[in-house]
N, C-alpha and C positions, 0 to 999 in steps of 0.2 A: 385779383387775388381774393381768396375767400378764407375767412377765419372759421375754424371748427373747434368747439370746446370739448376736451376729453373729460369724461365722467370720472375717471380714476385720478387723474393728476390735476384736473381743472386748469391745465395749461392751454394755451392757444396754439393750435397747429395751423400753419399757413399752407394752403393748397393752391398751387399755381394752375390756373385753368388751362393755360397754354400747354403745360406739360401733360395734363390729363388728356387734352385733345391729341397731342403727339402720340401718347401711349395707345390711345384708342385707334389712331390711324395705323400704327404698327401692328396692333392686334388684328385689325381688319385685313391688312395685307397677308398676315400669317394664316388666318382662318380662310380667307378667300383663295389663297394659293393652294391650301390643302383641298378645298372644294373643287378647284379647277383640275387638280392632279388626280382626283378620285377615278375618273373614267379613262385615264390615259396610260395605264400600265398594261399594255397588251401589244401583241405583234401582228395583228391582222392588218392587212393593207388592201387598198383597192387600186385600180389601174393607174391613176395619176400618182399615187404614192409609190407604186412600183417603178415608175419612171424616175422619180427622185432617188430611190434606192439604187436603181440600175446605173444611172449616169454618174452618181457619186462614187461608185466603185472604180471608175476609170481615173487615169492620171489627170492632173490639172490641164495639161495641154490638150488631152483628148476631150475633157469636159468642154473646153473652149470650142474645139472643132465640132464636136457633136452638138453642143448647145447652140451653135450658130444656125442650126437647122431646126431648132425647137421654137416654141412660141413664147418663151420667156428668157430673160437674161440669165447669166450663169453664176452670179456671186453666191447665191444660196447653195447651189450645187457644190461650189468650191469649198464653202464653209463646211458643208456636210462631209465632203471628202477629208478635210483636215480633222474633223471630229472623229470620223471613221478610223483614222490612223491610230487613234488612242483607244477606241472602243471595239475594234474588230468588226467595224461596219455593222454594229448592232442596230437592228430596226428599232428597238426600244429607245436607244440613245438618240436616234434621229427624231423620233416622235417627241421626246422630252425637250429637244431643242426648241420646237415650236411652242411648247408649254412654257418653257423658260422665257421666251420672248414676251409672252402675255404677262407673266409675272413681273418682268423688268419694266414693262410699260406701266403697270400698276404701281411699282416702286417709284417711278418718275413722278407720280402724283404726290408722293411724300418729299422727294429730294428736290424737285423742280417746280411743279405746278403749285404746291403749297407756298413756296417762297415767292413766286411771281404773282399769284392771284389770291392768296390767303388760305387759311386753314380749312375753311368750309369747302372751297372749290377743290382743294387738293384731296381731301378725304372722299368727297363725292365722286371725283374723277376715278380714284382708285376703286371705289365701290362699283362704278359702272363698268370699268374694264374687267373686273373679276366676276361680275354677276349678270351682265347683259347676256341674254341667251345667244345672240349672234356671235359674240367672242368665244363664249364657252363651247359652242358647237364646233368651232374650228380650232380650238386651242391645242388639239392633238393631231391635226392634219400634218402629214409629212410633206408639206408644200411650203412655198415661200411667203404665204400670205401674212402670217403673224410677224415674221422677220421684217417684211416690208413695212408693216404697221409700226413696228418699233423704230425703224430708221426714219419713217415719215414723222413720227412723234417727236423724236429728238431734233430733226430738222426744223419742225414747226416751232418748237420751244425756243430754239436759238434764233430763229427768224424774228420771233416776237421780242426777244431780249435785244436784238439789234435795233428793232423798230423803236423800242422804249428808251433804251439807254444811249449813252454817248458812243464815241468811237472805241471799239474793243477788238483788238486783233484776235484774242482768244475766242470770242463769240463767232467771229467770221471764219476762223479756222475750223471750229467744230461744225458750224453750219455747212461749210463747203464739203467737209468729209462725209457728213451724213446725207447731204443732198446728192452727192455723187454715188454713195452707197445705195441710196433709194433708186437711182436711175439704173443701176446694175442689178437690181433685185426683182423689179416688176414694172411693167409699162404703165400701170396706174400710178405707181410711185414716181415714175418719170414725169407723168402729167402733173402730179402734185409738186414736184421739184420745179418744173417749168413755171407753173402758175405762181408759186411762192417767190421764186427768183425774180420774175417779171414784176410782181407786186412791190417787192423791196426796191428794185431799180426805179420804178415809176414814182414811188413815194419820195425817195431821196432826190430824184431828178426834178420833180415838180417843186419841192420845197427849196431846192438849191436855186432854182430860177426865181422863185418868189422872194428869196432873201436878198435879191439885188436891190430891193426897195427898203430893206431893213437898215436902220442906223447901226444896229449891232449884228455882226455876222456870227452865225453859229457853225462851228467846225463840224458839228454832228452831221449836218447835211452834206457838206462838201467832202468830208472825210469818208463817210459811209458810201457816198456815191462812187468815189474812186475804188473803194474796196468791193462794192457790188460788181463793178466792171471787171476787176481783177479776179474775183471769185468766179464769175461767169466764164471768163477766158480759161481759167484753170480747169473748170469742169468740162468745158467743151473739148479742150485738148486731151484730157484724160478719158473722155468718152469717145474720142475719134476711133479707137480700135474697134468699137462696137457699132459705130454709126453706120458703116456699110452694111452690116448684118441687119440692123433695124430697117434700113431702107429696102433691102431685098425682101425682108419678111412682110413689109407692109404694102409694097407696090410691085413686088416681083411675082414669080410664079407660085411661091409658097406663102401666100398672104397669111398674116397672123390669125385673122378671124375666119379662116376657111371653114371651121366647124361650127361657128356661132351663127345661129339663125336670127330671125327678127326678135328684137327685145320684148320680153314679157314684163310690162311695167308694174303689174300687180305683184309679180314674183320679185321684182327688184325692190318694191316698196316693203313687202313682207320680210325679205331677207335682211334689210337694214336693221331690223330690230330683233328678229327671232332666229335667223340662220336657216330657216326652212328653205329647201331647194328641192333637189331630187329626193333627198332624205328628209323625212318629216319628223322633227323632234318634238314639236308642239302640235296638238290637234289643230287642224286648219282653221276652224271657226274661232277658237280661242286665240290663235296666232294673229288673225286679222284684227280681232277686237283689241288685243294687247298692243299691236303696232299702231292702231288708230288712236288709242288712248295716249300713248307716249308722244305721238306726233302732235296731237291736239294740245297736250300739256306744254310742249315746247313752244308752239305757236302762241298759246295763252300767255306764257311767261315773257316771251319776246315782246308782245304787245303791251303787257302790263308794266314791264320794266325797261321799256325802249330807251329811255334817256340814260339809264345806268348800265346798259348792257353792251358797251362798245366792244370789249374783247370777244363776246359771244357773236356779235354782228360781224366782226372781222372774220372769225372762224367760219361762220355760215356762208359768208360771201366767197371765201376761198373754196369752201366745200362745193358750193354751187358752180363756181368757175371751173373747177376740175371736172365736174360732171358735164358741164357744157362743152368743154374742150373734148372730152371723150366722145360725147354725142356727135359733135361736128366731124371728128375724125372717122367715126363709124359711118357717117353718111358719105363723106367725100373721099375717104381712103380705103378703109377695110373695116368690117364689123368687129368691134371690140367691146360693145356695150353688153356686159354680162354681169348678172347679180353677184356671183361669188367674188368677183374682183373688187367689189366695193368694200370688202373687209379691209383692204389695204389703207383706205382713207377714213375708216370708221372712227379712229381716234380723234380726228378733227371735229366730227359731229359730236362725239362724246364730251369733248372739252367744252364746246358751246353749251351742251345740255347741262354739264356740271356747273358752269358759271351761272346759267339762268336759274338752276335749282337752288343754288346758294343764295340767290337774291329773294327767293320766295319767303315771304314773311309768315306764311301759314304752315305751322309745324304739322298740323293734321294732314294737309295736302301732301307735304313732303313724305310723311310717314306712310300714307296710302300708296303713293307712287313707289316708294322703296319696297314696301311690302309686296306689291304687285310684281315688281321685278324679281324679288327673291322667290316668290311662288313660281313664276315662269321659269326661272333658272333651275329651281329644284326639279320641276317637271322635266325640263330638258336633260338635266344630269341623270335623273333616274332612267330616262329613256336611253341615254348614251351608255350608261353602265349595263343595262339589260342587253343592249345590242353588242357592245364591245367585248363583253365577257361571256357571251353565250357559247356553250360548249360546241355547238355546230360549226363555229368558225374554224376550229382546229382539225376537224374531221378530214377534210381534203388533204391537208399537209401530213397528217398522221398516216393516211392511207399510202401516200407516196413514200414517206419516210420509212415505212415498214417493209417496202418492197424494192426500193431503188438500188441500183448498182452503179459503181463508178463509171462504167462505160456507157451507161444509158444516155440517150439524148431526148430533148423535148421537141415536139412539133406542135405549134399552136396556130390559131387563126386570129382574126381581128378582134375577137371578143376579149374582154379584160381578164377573164379567169386564168387563161394560160400565162399571161404576163405575171400575174400575181404569184402563182405557184412557182414559176421559174426563179423568182428572186429569192426564194428560200433554199435553192439548190444551185449555188453559183458555180460549183465545180463540174456541172453537167452542161454540155453544149446545147444551145438553144437555136432552133430554126423557126422563124416567124414567116408563115405562108400568108402573104398579103393578098388574100383572096379578093378583097374589096378594092384593091388598087388605090390605097391611100397616098401613094407617092411620098413615103416617109423613110426611104432607105437609109439616108444619112442620119436623120434624127434618131432612128431606132437602132442604130449601132450601140446605143445605151444598153440594149438588151442582148443583142447577139446578131446572128445572121438573118437578113431579110431575103426571102426567095419569092419568086412570082409563079413558080410551078415546082413540081417534085422531081424534075430532071436530075438535079444535083444529088438526090438521094436514091436514085434508081439502083445504083451499084452498092449502096450501103447494106450491110447485113448486121443484124443485132436487134437490140431492144429499143423501142421508141415509145415514149409517153405522149399520147395524143390528148390534148386538153382543149376544151372549148366550154361553152355553156349550152351547146346544142349537139345532141347525138348525131345529127346529120353530118357534122364535120368528120366524124370517124368513118361514116359510110363513104364520104367523098374521098378520103385518104385511101381506104381499102380498094375502091373502084379504080382510082388512079394508079396505084401500085399493081393492081391485079389480085383477085382473090386467091389465086394459086401461090402468090408470093407473100401472103400475110397470114399470120395466125394471131387471132385475138385471144390473149391469155387471160385478161381480166378487164372488167369495165364496171365502174361505180358512178352513181349520180349523187351529188350532194347539194343541198339547199341550205345556205347559211344566212345568218342574221346580218352580218357586217355588210353594209351597202346592198343587202339582199342579193348577193352574188350567188350564182349557180355554177356548178362545176360538173362537167361530164369528163371523167378521167379514165382513159383506157391505156392498158399496156399491151403493145403488139410486138410480135417478133417478125422482123423483116428478113425474109429468106433471100439467099443469093440467086443468081440467074441459073435456072435449071438446065 
């Protein structure tokens, strides 16, 4: 408590430092949330996002069926479908779901992390969630990454509460729910759930065995051991409907990592802190320096405060164990080691970082690191705003919108451009010509019809929008139909800023058999 003397009344005003800290924490969350939202009020999408939009427009049973052939579990798509029922399947609403998940994780810094680890850890955690470039860069992706991060955060929080406290049915129920939700949202979240469940089980098993030699028995160990087994059984039973799908995707003909190449470890390292991947939001040299400084700072704090950093060490061990598990699976089962997926478990790393930073006795050092993070996040957000709101992004859609008719159909190839445009015109039938033989017929029912040649359209007469990122696709279509059967009415080429997508859009008239 601090006493302040008023000049006018000369009375003593008591200021509660804890209240000031709470208000500062709330203010940080509000300002940080606005900061995160700045770049996300747009409706541009890229290929992966178009899949989220496409599959969510189907019924829940269809989502389950189609999603069983995709490379991710289906809970995220089901949640989008439910939200879409109230928002008219608005692309903006889907985007803001991802942003809301980031903000909720930051709020957990106030509602949970602060209570479990102290005021400083809580506010630093919220700060890192809202201002680390990697989270900011993906805060608006219409994908399951931030939702999985939210579920993993809640699961980890309640796992720690179970570990620290006595027997609590409430903690176990919440843990079980969000552990299962994690498993149904992303496979990295499944790996996190597996590692954390195993860690809890082994901790209580080992201590339960040890206490045989104790004069005083602790119900904490025996009670929680029973509950860990019950929780695991419940999770396995409720995951059984998806287990067959998981096995077929990882060891069957459509392996999960079929498109993932050899891991780029520098890319993975850089992504952990900046979110740079195919899209570069921070200048590469600055990104590498920033990432190296943050990593070295974490290592420095871990060494300096080793004896007092138990929660951080637990978080880092779990984080490393998840990465190790993913690495082993990538070697012996199917390639799944991919930089972008690490966002799902970033919260565990940020919690360890927040705890260590709270231990740092040097205010100057903390100020410098926080300033560096803010600078990096501002640079990232400026880049995001420039890209996301660039007028070029709307030009392809405006071109189609101004000319499309109800009976028109879309014909697209394997390039992402066609998928993107089609999701803005749901009432027009889509034909995906799988020229490159991706073998994705079932999974791509999320979009429409998959064809392997143009035989099914030979008898079609009418207007067709041919969309790719390469004019050669139009030539291939015209040659296949026959030049005497096709009239090219209009063709435009667009070069956009969002994900640097290019669009070659043509409107052709398919004539009947002469």
